[in-house]
TORPA-4810 file (N, C-alpha, C, O; in nm, 3 decimals):
<nodes>
NODE_1_-3.491_-1.436_5.711_-3.533_-1.297_5.713_-3.658_-1.279_5.629_-3.747_-1.202_5.664_M
NODE_2_-3.665_-1.350_5.519_-3.782_-1.341_5.433_-3.908_-1.388_5.504_-4.014_-1.327_5.490_S
NODE_3_-3.897_-1.496_5.580_-4.014_-1.550_5.650_-4.061_-1.455_5.758_-4.181_-1.436_5.776_A
NODE_4_-3.968_-1.395_5.830_-4.006_-1.307_5.941_-4.061_-1.174_5.891_-4.146_-1.115_5.958_Q
NODE_5_-4.016_-1.127_5.777_-4.066_-0.999_5.728_-4.188_-1.015_5.637_-4.244_-0.916_5.591_S
NODE_6_-4.229_-1.139_5.612_-4.349_-1.168_5.533_-4.347_-1.107_5.394_-4.449_-1.055_5.348_N
NODE_7_-4.232_-1.113_5.327_-4.226_-1.060_5.192_-4.247_-1.168_5.087_-4.271_-1.138_4.970_V
NODE_8_-4.239_-1.295_5.128_-4.268_-1.404_5.037_-4.155_-1.440_4.943_-4.175_-1.515_4.848_G
NODE_9_-4.037_-1.388_4.967_-3.924_-1.421_4.880_-3.849_-1.541_4.935_-3.831_-1.553_5.056_L
NODE_10_-3.806_-1.627_4.849_-3.714_-1.732_4.890_-3.623_-1.762_4.771_-3.658_-1.737_4.656_D
NODE_11_-3.510_-1.815_4.801_-3.412_-1.841_4.695_-3.399_-1.990_4.667_-3.289_-2.040_4.644_S
NODE_12_-3.510_-2.060_4.670_-3.509_-2.202_4.645_-3.473_-2.286_4.765_-3.450_-2.406_4.753_G
NODE_13_-3.467_-2.223_4.882_-3.432_-2.296_5.004_-3.552_-2.373_5.056_-3.536_-2.485_5.106_I
NODE_14_-3.669_-2.316_5.045_-3.789_-2.381_5.098_-3.846_-2.477_4.995_-3.826_-2.461_4.875_T
NODE_15_-3.917_-2.577_5.044_-3.979_-2.673_4.954_-4.043_-2.787_5.032_-4.026_-2.796_5.154_G
NODE_16_-4.116_-2.872_4.964_-4.184_-2.982_5.031_-4.090_-3.089_5.087_-4.131_-3.169_5.170_P
NODE_17_-3.967_-3.091_5.042_-3.872_-3.192_5.090_-3.788_-3.144_5.208_-3.693_-3.211_5.248_T
NODE_18_-3.823_-3.028_5.263_-3.749_-2.976_5.379_-3.770_-3.066_5.499_-3.874_-3.130_5.511_M
NODE_19_-3.671_-3.071_5.589_-3.693_-3.145_5.715_-3.803_-3.079_5.798_-3.828_-2.959_5.786_P
NODE_20_-3.868_-3.159_5.880_-3.979_-3.109_5.960_-3.936_-2.997_6.056_-4.013_-2.904_6.080_E
NODE_21_-3.815_-3.006_6.110_-3.769_-2.901_6.202_-3.753_-2.768_6.129_-3.784_-2.662_6.185_T
NODE_22_-3.706_-2.772_6.006_-3.692_-2.649_5.927_-3.828_-2.589_5.896_-3.845_-2.467_5.898_A
NODE_23_-3.925_-2.675_5.866_-4.061_-2.626_5.840_-4.119_-2.561_5.966_-4.183_-2.456_5.958_K
NODE_24_-4.096_-2.623_6.082_-4.146_-2.567_6.207_-4.082_-2.432_6.236_-4.150_-2.339_6.280_A
NODE_25_-3.953_-2.419_6.211_-3.885_-2.291_6.234_-3.939_-2.184_6.140_-3.955_-2.069_6.181_M
NODE_26_-3.966_-2.219_6.015_-4.024_-2.121_5.923_-4.163_-2.078_5.969_-4.198_-1.960_5.960_L
NODE_27_-4.242_-2.172_6.019_-4.375_-2.138_6.068_-4.366_-2.041_6.186_-4.439_-1.943_6.192_I
NODE_28_-4.274_-2.069_6.279_-4.255_-1.980_6.394_-4.209_-1.843_6.348_-4.259_-1.741_6.396_V
NODE_29_-4.113_-1.838_6.256_-4.064_-1.709_6.206_-4.173_-1.631_6.136_-4.182_-1.509_6.153_N
NODE_30_-4.257_-1.698_6.058_-4.367_-1.628_5.990_-4.467_-1.574_6.092_-4.518_-1.463_6.076_M
NODE_31_-4.496_-1.653_6.196_-4.590_-1.611_6.300_-4.537_-1.489_6.375_-4.609_-1.393_6.397_W
NODE_32_-4.409_-1.495_6.413_-4.347_-1.382_6.485_-4.343_-1.259_6.394_-4.368_-1.148_6.440_V
NODE_33_-4.312_-1.278_6.268_-4.308_-1.166_6.174_-4.444_-1.102_6.154_-4.455_-0.981_6.141_G
NODE_34_-4.546_-1.184_6.153_-4.681_-1.132_6.133_-4.729_-1.053_6.254_-4.795_-0.950_6.240_R
NODE_35_-4.695_-1.101_6.374_-4.740_-1.035_6.496_-4.644_-0.927_6.545_-4.679_-0.849_6.635_L
NODE_36_-4.526_-0.921_6.489_-4.418_-0.833_6.530_-4.346_-0.891_6.651_-4.403_-0.972_6.724_E
NODE_37_-4.223_-0.852_6.672_-4.137_-0.913_6.772_-4.174_-0.872_6.915_-4.177_-0.957_7.004_I
NODE_38_-4.203_-0.745_6.937_-4.229_-0.697_7.073_-4.353_-0.763_7.135_-4.343_-0.811_7.248_I
NODE_39_-4.468_-0.768_7.067_-4.582_-0.835_7.129_-4.556_-0.983_7.160_-4.604_-1.034_7.261_P
NODE_40_-4.482_-1.052_7.074_-4.450_-1.192_7.099_-4.358_-1.203_7.221_-4.375_-1.294_7.302_V
NODE_41_-4.261_-1.113_7.234_-4.172_-1.114_7.350_-4.250_-1.088_7.479_-4.223_-1.152_7.581_A
NODE_42_-4.345_-0.996_7.475_-4.428_-0.968_7.593_-4.514_-1.090_7.627_-4.528_-1.126_7.744_V
NODE_43_-4.571_-1.154_7.525_-4.651_-1.275_7.547_-4.567_-1.386_7.611_-4.611_-1.448_7.708_L
NODE_44_-4.449_-1.410_7.558_-4.363_-1.514_7.614_-4.319_-1.480_7.756_-4.311_-1.568_7.842_L
NODE_45_-4.291_-1.352_7.780_-4.253_-1.310_7.915_-4.366_-1.333_8.015_-4.342_-1.378_8.127_G
NODE_46_-4.489_-1.304_7.974_-4.604_-1.326_8.061_-4.625_-1.475_8.088_-4.657_-1.514_8.201_A
NODE_47_-4.608_-1.557_7.987_-4.622_-1.702_8.005_-4.514_-1.754_8.099_-4.543_-1.834_8.188_V
NODE_48_-4.390_-1.709_8.080_-4.281_-1.754_8.166_-4.303_-1.712_8.311_-4.276_-1.789_8.404_F
NODE_49_-4.353_-1.590_8.330_-4.380_-1.545_8.467_-4.495_-1.622_8.530_-4.490_-1.658_8.647_R
NODE_50_-4.598_-1.647_8.453_-4.715_-1.716_8.506_-4.681_-1.857_8.554_-4.730_-1.901_8.658_R
NODE_51_-4.598_-1.927_8.478_-4.561_-2.064_8.515_-4.430_-2.069_8.592_-4.372_-2.176_8.609_F
NODE_52_-4.383_-1.953_8.638_-4.262_-1.943_8.721_-4.143_-2.011_8.655_-4.072_-2.090_8.718_D
NODE_53_-4.122_-1.980_8.528_-4.009_-2.039_8.455_-3.884_-1.952_8.460_-3.778_-1.995_8.416_L
NODE_54_-3.896_-1.830_8.513_-3.778_-1.746_8.533_-3.706_-1.797_8.657_-3.770_-1.824_8.759_Y
NODE_55_-3.579_-1.810_8.650_-3.503_-1.858_8.767_-3.391_-1.761_8.795_-3.314_-1.781_8.889_R
</nodes>
């Protein structure tokens, strides 16, 4: 929640020894938090429609 809301708080969970997948998830959460959820959802929906990924 801290990463998505961009408040910069953490309780010692983050650090340089984190697994790469956890770092990637934090990066995605920070990006979504910075851009807000609705525009990212619209962007992903447009990409899915363009490449016909909806089934």
